[in-house]
KEVOZA-883812 format. One record per residue (C-alpha): x, y, z; residue number from 1. Coordinates in Angstrom, 3 decimals. Layout:
<nodes>
@c1: X&c2: Y&c3: Z&nr: NUM
...
</nodes>
This chain:
<nodes>
@c1: 27.104&c2: -34.823&c3: 20.771&nr: 1
@c1: 24.026&c2: -32.605&c3: 20.383&nr: 2
@c1: 22.241&c2: -34.406&c3: 23.201&nr: 3
@c1: 25.167&c2: -33.644&c3: 25.491&nr: 4
@c1: 24.834&c2: -29.884&c3: 24.991&nr: 5
@c1: 23.050&c2: -27.953&c3: 27.783&nr: 6
@c1: 19.807&c2: -26.047&c3: 27.035&nr: 7
@c1: 21.699&c2: -22.748&c3: 27.475&nr: 8
@c1: 25.044&c2: -22.309&c3: 25.713&nr: 9
@c1: 27.877&c2: -19.925&c3: 26.559&nr: 10
@c1: 29.792&c2: -17.942&c3: 23.926&nr: 11
@c1: 32.377&c2: -20.662&c3: 23.322&nr: 12
@c1: 29.757&c2: -23.400&c3: 23.079&nr: 13
@c1: 27.540&c2: -21.474&c3: 20.664&nr: 14
@c1: 30.601&c2: -20.588&c3: 18.548&nr: 15
@c1: 31.493&c2: -24.288&c3: 18.323&nr: 16
@c1: 27.866&c2: -25.201&c3: 17.642&nr: 17
@c1: 27.631&c2: -22.687&c3: 14.778&nr: 18
@c1: 31.215&c2: -23.318&c3: 13.633&nr: 19
@c1: 32.034&c2: -19.633&c3: 13.992&nr: 20
@c1: 34.848&c2: -17.683&c3: 15.621&nr: 21
@c1: 33.925&c2: -16.257&c3: 19.018&nr: 22
@c1: 34.544&c2: -12.736&c3: 17.674&nr: 23
@c1: 31.817&c2: -13.331&c3: 15.090&nr: 24
@c1: 29.410&c2: -14.363&c3: 17.855&nr: 25
@c1: 30.112&c2: -11.088&c3: 19.682&nr: 26
@c1: 29.591&c2: -9.225&c3: 16.411&nr: 27
@c1: 26.182&c2: -10.875&c3: 16.002&nr: 28
@c1: 25.358&c2: -9.908&c3: 19.586&nr: 29
@c1: 26.279&c2: -6.259&c3: 18.999&nr: 30
@c1: 24.062&c2: -6.198&c3: 15.914&nr: 31
@c1: 21.189&c2: -7.798&c3: 17.823&nr: 32
@c1: 21.054&c2: -10.613&c3: 15.282&nr: 33
@c1: 21.338&c2: -13.695&c3: 17.491&nr: 34
@c1: 18.933&c2: -14.702&c3: 20.300&nr: 35
@c1: 20.644&c2: -14.391&c3: 23.668&nr: 36
@c1: 20.166&c2: -13.226&c3: 27.234&nr: 37
@c1: 22.592&c2: -11.719&c3: 29.720&nr: 38
@c1: 22.596&c2: -13.180&c3: 33.240&nr: 39
@c1: 24.930&c2: -11.700&c3: 35.884&nr: 40
@c1: 27.130&c2: -10.241&c3: 33.155&nr: 41
@c1: 27.389&c2: -13.483&c3: 31.183&nr: 42
@c1: 25.841&c2: -14.131&c3: 27.767&nr: 43
@c1: 23.715&c2: -17.269&c3: 27.459&nr: 44
@c1: 22.140&c2: -18.610&c3: 24.271&nr: 45
@c1: 18.968&c2: -20.764&c3: 24.470&nr: 46
@c1: 19.784&c2: -23.704&c3: 22.221&nr: 47
@c1: 16.140&c2: -24.109&c3: 21.119&nr: 48
@c1: 16.021&c2: -20.484&c3: 19.939&nr: 49
@c1: 19.390&c2: -20.840&c3: 18.221&nr: 50
@c1: 17.952&c2: -23.749&c3: 16.215&nr: 51
@c1: 14.874&c2: -21.674&c3: 15.307&nr: 52
@c1: 17.097&c2: -18.742&c3: 14.364&nr: 53
@c1: 19.105&c2: -20.958&c3: 12.011&nr: 54
@c1: 15.965&c2: -22.228&c3: 10.322&nr: 55
@c1: 14.455&c2: -18.759&c3: 10.044&nr: 56
@c1: 17.627&c2: -17.453&c3: 8.388&nr: 57
@c1: 17.806&c2: -20.316&c3: 5.903&nr: 58
@c1: 16.232&c2: -19.968&c3: 2.449&nr: 59
@c1: 12.504&c2: -19.143&c3: 2.778&nr: 60
@c1: 12.739&c2: -19.683&c3: 6.535&nr: 61
@c1: 10.795&c2: -21.877&c3: 8.897&nr: 62
@c1: 8.094&c2: -19.202&c3: 8.987&nr: 63
@c1: 7.618&c2: -19.045&c3: 5.222&nr: 64
@c1: 3.880&c2: -19.436&c3: 5.756&nr: 65
@c1: 3.640&c2: -16.469&c3: 8.164&nr: 66
@c1: 3.674&c2: -12.701&c3: 7.699&nr: 67
@c1: 3.134&c2: -10.569&c3: 10.804&nr: 68
@c1: 3.113&c2: -6.791&c3: 10.394&nr: 69
@c1: 3.133&c2: -4.157&c3: 13.154&nr: 70
@c1: 2.401&c2: -0.425&c3: 13.008&nr: 71
@c1: 0.159&c2: 2.069&c3: 11.172&nr: 72
@c1: -3.572&c2: 1.806&c3: 11.785&nr: 73
@c1: -4.548&c2: 2.500&c3: 8.165&nr: 74
@c1: -7.788&c2: 1.691&c3: 6.264&nr: 75
@c1: -6.087&c2: 0.539&c3: 3.046&nr: 76
@c1: -3.542&c2: -1.641&c3: 4.857&nr: 77
@c1: -6.303&c2: -3.124&c3: 7.010&nr: 78
@c1: -8.344&c2: -4.122&c3: 3.961&nr: 79
@c1: -5.360&c2: -5.506&c3: 2.070&nr: 80
@c1: -4.476&c2: -7.787&c3: 4.981&nr: 81
@c1: -8.109&c2: -8.903&c3: 5.306&nr: 82
@c1: -8.399&c2: -9.685&c3: 1.576&nr: 83
@c1: -5.113&c2: -11.604&c3: 1.425&nr: 84
@c1: -5.965&c2: -13.537&c3: 4.598&nr: 85
@c1: -9.281&c2: -14.567&c3: 3.028&nr: 86
@c1: -7.500&c2: -15.604&c3: -0.149&nr: 87
@c1: -4.822&c2: -17.669&c3: 1.625&nr: 88
@c1: -7.227&c2: -19.031&c3: 4.263&nr: 89
@c1: -5.530&c2: -21.834&c3: 6.231&nr: 90
@c1: -2.585&c2: -22.007&c3: 3.832&nr: 91
@c1: -0.753&c2: -19.118&c3: 5.516&nr: 92
@c1: -1.055&c2: -16.679&c3: 8.384&nr: 93
@c1: -1.084&c2: -12.972&c3: 7.688&nr: 94
@c1: -1.866&c2: -10.546&c3: 10.485&nr: 95
@c1: -1.545&c2: -6.835&c3: 11.161&nr: 96
@c1: -1.104&c2: -5.499&c3: 14.691&nr: 97
@c1: -1.635&c2: -1.696&c3: 14.753&nr: 98
@c1: 0.984&c2: -0.105&c3: 16.993&nr: 99
@c1: 2.803&c2: 3.224&c3: 17.226&nr: 100
@c1: 5.722&c2: 3.376&c3: 14.785&nr: 101
@c1: 8.445&c2: 3.088&c3: 17.404&nr: 102
@c1: 6.724&c2: 0.171&c3: 19.140&nr: 103
@c1: 6.545&c2: -1.649&c3: 15.830&nr: 104
@c1: 10.246&c2: -1.134&c3: 15.177&nr: 105
@c1: 11.090&c2: -2.455&c3: 18.645&nr: 106
@c1: 9.013&c2: -5.569&c3: 17.935&nr: 107
@c1: 10.868&c2: -5.977&c3: 14.645&nr: 108
@c1: 14.222&c2: -5.628&c3: 16.405&nr: 109
@c1: 13.175&c2: -8.393&c3: 18.804&nr: 110
@c1: 12.060&c2: -10.554&c3: 15.839&nr: 111
@c1: 8.538&c2: -10.712&c3: 17.262&nr: 112
@c1: 7.105&c2: -9.479&c3: 13.948&nr: 113
@c1: 8.243&c2: -9.832&c3: 10.346&nr: 114
@c1: 7.781&c2: -6.205&c3: 9.279&nr: 115
@c1: 7.127&c2: -2.789&c3: 10.832&nr: 116
@c1: 5.262&c2: 0.034&c3: 9.097&nr: 117
@c1: 6.830&c2: 3.519&c3: 9.277&nr: 118
@c1: 5.284&c2: 6.947&c3: 8.689&nr: 119
@c1: 7.229&c2: 9.831&c3: 10.167&nr: 120
@c1: 6.612&c2: 13.245&c3: 8.649&nr: 121
@c1: 6.062&c2: 14.552&c3: 5.110&nr: 122
@c1: 6.496&c2: 12.251&c3: 2.152&nr: 123
@c1: 9.128&c2: 14.432&c3: 0.473&nr: 124
@c1: 11.479&c2: 13.856&c3: 3.419&nr: 125
@c1: 10.552&c2: 10.235&c3: 4.105&nr: 126
@c1: 13.631&c2: 8.688&c3: 2.473&nr: 127
@c1: 15.811&c2: 10.576&c3: 4.972&nr: 128
@c1: 13.555&c2: 10.430&c3: 8.021&nr: 129
@c1: 12.719&c2: 6.745&c3: 7.803&nr: 130
@c1: 16.356&c2: 5.761&c3: 7.285&nr: 131
@c1: 17.371&c2: 7.872&c3: 10.297&nr: 132
@c1: 14.584&c2: 6.348&c3: 12.380&nr: 133
@c1: 15.595&c2: 2.721&c3: 11.852&nr: 134
@c1: 19.285&c2: 3.489&c3: 12.423&nr: 135
@c1: 18.464&c2: 3.856&c3: 16.125&nr: 136
@c1: 18.274&c2: 0.049&c3: 16.234&nr: 137
@c1: 21.465&c2: -2.098&c3: 16.146&nr: 138
@c1: 19.797&c2: -4.556&c3: 13.737&nr: 139
@c1: 19.185&c2: -1.926&c3: 11.046&nr: 140
@c1: 22.134&c2: -3.067&c3: 8.925&nr: 141
@c1: 20.128&c2: -6.184&c3: 8.093&nr: 142
@c1: 16.930&c2: -4.293&c3: 7.252&nr: 143
@c1: 15.387&c2: -2.856&c3: 4.116&nr: 144
@c1: 12.771&c2: -0.124&c3: 3.703&nr: 145
@c1: 10.102&c2: -0.691&c3: 1.037&nr: 146
@c1: 7.460&c2: 1.820&c3: -0.056&nr: 147
@c1: 3.854&c2: 0.671&c3: 0.376&nr: 148
@c1: 1.959&c2: 3.836&c3: -0.578&nr: 149
@c1: 1.425&c2: 7.485&c3: 0.287&nr: 150
@c1: -1.612&c2: 8.865&c3: 2.058&nr: 151
@c1: -3.051&c2: 12.337&c3: 2.568&nr: 152
@c1: -2.902&c2: 13.447&c3: 6.168&nr: 153
@c1: -4.659&c2: 16.338&c3: 7.866&nr: 154
@c1: -7.256&c2: 17.171&c3: 10.496&nr: 155
@c1: -10.571&c2: 15.468&c3: 11.298&nr: 156
@c1: -13.480&c2: 17.484&c3: 12.733&nr: 157
@c1: -16.478&c2: 16.426&c3: 14.775&nr: 158
@c1: -19.852&c2: 17.263&c3: 13.166&nr: 159
@c1: -20.556&c2: 20.156&c3: 15.534&nr: 160
@c1: -17.486&c2: 22.125&c3: 14.395&nr: 161
@c1: -17.294&c2: 20.916&c3: 10.782&nr: 162
@c1: -17.477&c2: 24.539&c3: 9.596&nr: 163
@c1: -14.106&c2: 25.221&c3: 11.279&nr: 164
@c1: -12.433&c2: 23.347&c3: 8.436&nr: 165
@c1: -12.835&c2: 26.551&c3: 6.381&nr: 166
@c1: -10.629&c2: 28.539&c3: 8.768&nr: 167
@c1: -6.932&c2: 29.234&c3: 8.146&nr: 168
@c1: -4.826&c2: 26.817&c3: 10.137&nr: 169
@c1: -3.308&c2: 29.676&c3: 12.156&nr: 170
@c1: -6.747&c2: 30.679&c3: 13.465&nr: 171
@c1: -7.816&c2: 27.107&c3: 14.039&nr: 172
@c1: -4.852&c2: 26.318&c3: 16.281&nr: 173
@c1: -5.614&c2: 29.343&c3: 18.437&nr: 174
@c1: -9.149&c2: 28.207&c3: 19.255&nr: 175
@c1: -9.974&c2: 26.395&c3: 22.484&nr: 176
@c1: -10.856&c2: 23.006&c3: 21.027&nr: 177
@c1: -10.944&c2: 19.561&c3: 22.577&nr: 178
@c1: -8.217&c2: 17.520&c3: 20.897&nr: 179
@c1: -7.769&c2: 13.772&c3: 20.723&nr: 180
@c1: -4.102&c2: 12.846&c3: 20.752&nr: 181
@c1: -2.213&c2: 9.590&c3: 20.137&nr: 182
@c1: 0.476&c2: 7.680&c3: 22.031&nr: 183
@c1: 4.090&c2: 8.763&c3: 22.229&nr: 184
@c1: 6.054&c2: 7.092&c3: 19.444&nr: 185
@c1: 3.141&c2: 7.286&c3: 17.026&nr: 186
@c1: 3.672&c2: 8.767&c3: 13.558&nr: 187
@c1: 0.303&c2: 10.524&c3: 13.840&nr: 188
@c1: 1.343&c2: 12.106&c3: 17.129&nr: 189
@c1: 4.637&c2: 13.211&c3: 15.570&nr: 190
@c1: 2.651&c2: 14.843&c3: 12.743&nr: 191
@c1: 0.710&c2: 16.878&c3: 15.321&nr: 192
@c1: 3.856&c2: 17.889&c3: 17.227&nr: 193
@c1: 5.492&c2: 19.159&c3: 14.043&nr: 194
@c1: 2.313&c2: 21.012&c3: 13.063&nr: 195
@c1: 2.253&c2: 22.809&c3: 16.418&nr: 196
@c1: 5.939&c2: 23.684&c3: 16.173&nr: 197
@c1: 5.469&c2: 25.100&c3: 12.664&nr: 198
@c1: 2.836&c2: 27.543&c3: 13.951&nr: 199
@c1: 4.568&c2: 28.241&c3: 17.278&nr: 200
@c1: 1.861&c2: 26.633&c3: 19.410&nr: 201
@c1: 2.945&c2: 24.943&c3: 22.628&nr: 202
@c1: 1.801&c2: 21.429&c3: 23.422&nr: 203
@c1: 0.539&c2: 22.605&c3: 26.817&nr: 204
@c1: -1.811&c2: 25.058&c3: 25.100&nr: 205
@c1: -3.939&c2: 22.248&c3: 23.637&nr: 206
@c1: -7.107&c2: 21.187&c3: 25.434&nr: 207
@c1: -6.798&c2: 17.411&c3: 25.310&nr: 208
@c1: -9.591&c2: 14.955&c3: 25.983&nr: 209
@c1: -7.819&c2: 11.647&c3: 25.992&nr: 210
@c1: -4.965&c2: 9.686&c3: 24.486&nr: 211
@c1: -6.611&c2: 7.387&c3: 21.956&nr: 212
@c1: -5.077&c2: 3.978&c3: 21.295&nr: 213
@c1: -6.330&c2: 3.595&c3: 17.731&nr: 214
@c1: -7.609&c2: 5.571&c3: 14.776&nr: 215
@c1: -11.044&c2: 4.044&c3: 15.272&nr: 216
@c1: -11.100&c2: 5.216&c3: 18.871&nr: 217
@c1: -10.277&c2: 8.706&c3: 17.595&nr: 218
@c1: -13.134&c2: 8.474&c3: 15.117&nr: 219
@c1: -15.562&c2: 7.281&c3: 17.757&nr: 220
@c1: -14.777&c2: 10.216&c3: 20.041&nr: 221
@c1: -15.303&c2: 12.675&c3: 17.177&nr: 222
@c1: -18.503&c2: 11.104&c3: 15.853&nr: 223
@c1: -20.080&c2: 11.008&c3: 19.316&nr: 224
@c1: -18.903&c2: 14.611&c3: 19.823&nr: 225
@c1: -16.898&c2: 13.780&c3: 22.929&nr: 226
@c1: -14.025&c2: 15.589&c3: 21.223&nr: 227
@c1: -13.645&c2: 18.266&c3: 18.548&nr: 228
@c1: -10.555&c2: 17.643&c3: 16.456&nr: 229
@c1: -7.717&c2: 15.200&c3: 15.767&nr: 230
@c1: -5.015&c2: 14.356&c3: 13.247&nr: 231
@c1: -6.004&c2: 11.678&c3: 10.727&nr: 232
@c1: -6.074&c2: 10.624&c3: 7.101&nr: 233
@c1: -8.476&c2: 11.538&c3: 4.317&nr: 234
@c1: -9.379&c2: 7.851&c3: 4.003&nr: 235
@c1: -10.422&c2: 7.658&c3: 7.636&nr: 236
@c1: -12.447&c2: 10.869&c3: 7.352&nr: 237
@c1: -14.238&c2: 9.487&c3: 4.278&nr: 238
@c1: -14.861&c2: 6.133&c3: 5.969&nr: 239
@c1: -16.408&c2: 7.771&c3: 9.046&nr: 240
@c1: -18.203&c2: 10.612&c3: 7.274&nr: 241
@c1: -16.138&c2: 13.321&c3: 8.995&nr: 242
@c1: -15.032&c2: 16.681&c3: 7.614&nr: 243
@c1: -11.364&c2: 16.733&c3: 6.595&nr: 244
@c1: -8.752&c2: 19.485&c3: 6.210&nr: 245
@c1: -5.839&c2: 18.365&c3: 4.024&nr: 246
@c1: -2.380&c2: 19.399&c3: 5.246&nr: 247
@c1: 0.263&c2: 17.129&c3: 3.670&nr: 248
@c1: 1.126&c2: 13.750&c3: 2.184&nr: 249
@c1: 3.054&c2: 11.154&c3: 4.165&nr: 250
@c1: 4.800&c2: 8.001&c3: 2.992&nr: 251
@c1: 3.739&c2: 4.649&c3: 4.414&nr: 252
@c1: 6.842&c2: 2.437&c3: 4.244&nr: 253
@c1: 7.689&c2: -0.927&c3: 5.747&nr: 254
@c1: 10.969&c2: -1.981&c3: 7.388&nr: 255
@c1: 11.873&c2: -5.661&c3: 7.358&nr: 256
@c1: 14.765&c2: -8.074&c3: 7.500&nr: 257
@c1: 16.424&c2: -8.888&c3: 4.174&nr: 258
@c1: 15.467&c2: -12.546&c3: 4.524&nr: 259
@c1: 11.787&c2: -11.694&c3: 4.966&nr: 260
@c1: 11.850&c2: -9.593&c3: 1.800&nr: 261
@c1: 12.477&c2: -12.721&c3: -0.298&nr: 262
@c1: 9.728&c2: -14.763&c3: 1.310&nr: 263
@c1: 7.021&c2: -15.800&c3: -1.125&nr: 264
@c1: 4.290&c2: -14.304&c3: 1.071&nr: 265
@c1: 5.894&c2: -10.871&c3: 1.204&nr: 266
@c1: 6.431&c2: -10.856&c3: -2.543&nr: 267
@c1: 2.753&c2: -11.756&c3: -2.964&nr: 268
@c1: 1.864&c2: -8.882&c3: -0.636&nr: 269
@c1: 3.884&c2: -6.440&c3: -2.770&nr: 270
@c1: 2.355&c2: -7.826&c3: -5.969&nr: 271
@c1: -1.123&c2: -7.332&c3: -4.492&nr: 272
@c1: -0.374&c2: -3.600&c3: -4.183&nr: 273
@c1: -0.085&c2: -3.430&c3: -7.981&nr: 274
@c1: -3.333&c2: -5.226&c3: -8.801&nr: 275
@c1: -6.334&c2: -3.376&c3: -10.293&nr: 276
@c1: -8.343&c2: -4.460&c3: -7.249&nr: 277
@c1: -6.016&c2: -2.623&c3: -4.853&nr: 278
@c1: -5.854&c2: 0.409&c3: -7.133&nr: 279
@c1: -9.665&c2: 0.542&c3: -7.208&nr: 280
@c1: -9.826&c2: 0.068&c3: -3.434&nr: 281
@c1: -7.411&c2: 2.948&c3: -2.821&nr: 282
@c1: -9.500&c2: 5.216&c3: -5.057&nr: 283
@c1: -12.730&c2: 4.308&c3: -3.289&nr: 284
@c1: -11.165&c2: 4.986&c3: 0.120&nr: 285
@c1: -9.644&c2: 8.260&c3: -1.191&nr: 286
@c1: -6.421&c2: 10.052&c3: -0.355&nr: 287
@c1: -3.877&c2: 7.477&c3: -1.555&nr: 288
@c1: -1.059&c2: 7.400&c3: -4.104&nr: 289
@c1: 0.393&c2: 4.043&c3: -5.170&nr: 290
@c1: 2.726&c2: 5.087&c3: -7.986&nr: 291
@c1: 5.882&c2: 4.065&c3: -6.038&nr: 292
@c1: 4.460&c2: 0.982&c3: -4.327&nr: 293
@c1: 7.003&c2: -1.816&c3: -3.972&nr: 294
@c1: 10.044&c2: 0.441&c3: -4.535&nr: 295
@c1: 13.075&c2: -0.051&c3: -2.315&nr: 296
@c1: 13.637&c2: 3.188&c3: -0.387&nr: 297
@c1: 16.675&c2: 2.163&c3: 1.659&nr: 298
@c1: 18.964&c2: -0.869&c3: 1.669&nr: 299
@c1: 21.692&c2: 0.160&c3: 4.083&nr: 300
</nodes>
């Protein structure tokens, strides 16, 4: 019977294949849970992807030896992934793809990654902001939000204007400085937009150099004095030897599907956050708090 099924199934066929009512299939479609494509107004379901989806949603999943994370270009996260990858070697694949927050969530919604890192404003409001952010995606009812850590966020200065870090923020924002900005949808860019709004500075009043695609690109522009100032973390300032002005703490959380949460690899990743090695690493990088690491922030 299986061999007689076409490579692309319609709603009735996929309902029979999964032994579900057609209404349940439409419900899965509305939630973005089942792989499908719409052609000339008609839903079609690639049978090969349906089989993969079934395996991935079974216990442990077909990708139990894979953990792909998108979002947040962060020094501590980068080192954790590198250390775990070295420990697991060829036994499992762990990778981190730095993207803007909203790009990462879109990749998660499309099931192209296993988890998406979120940082969207001050830590004290993160439980509300992060929950509101993921609720823009139909799949959010199947997601969880887990706390990774908190980091200190502020402004980075190029060496030639390092002394400006002593100025009150109101005066600093009024100066004609060359700013490095980040992409739309980035948590770092959102931090800058809220900072400007707080001090009644218009976006158009900034003298921008370029839109950097990564934190390291930002650092390179500041170190080589091609730009004056940018938003960044204390850890990045310490790593690059740049002067830092502390402004606030932000929460670094991760959104992921409930099934991924129970994967052995993800549980190992959370456990690694609690090890003395990670604690020591966070202290050496500076500007991190790990007291709530691994806590569930939102479960729908």
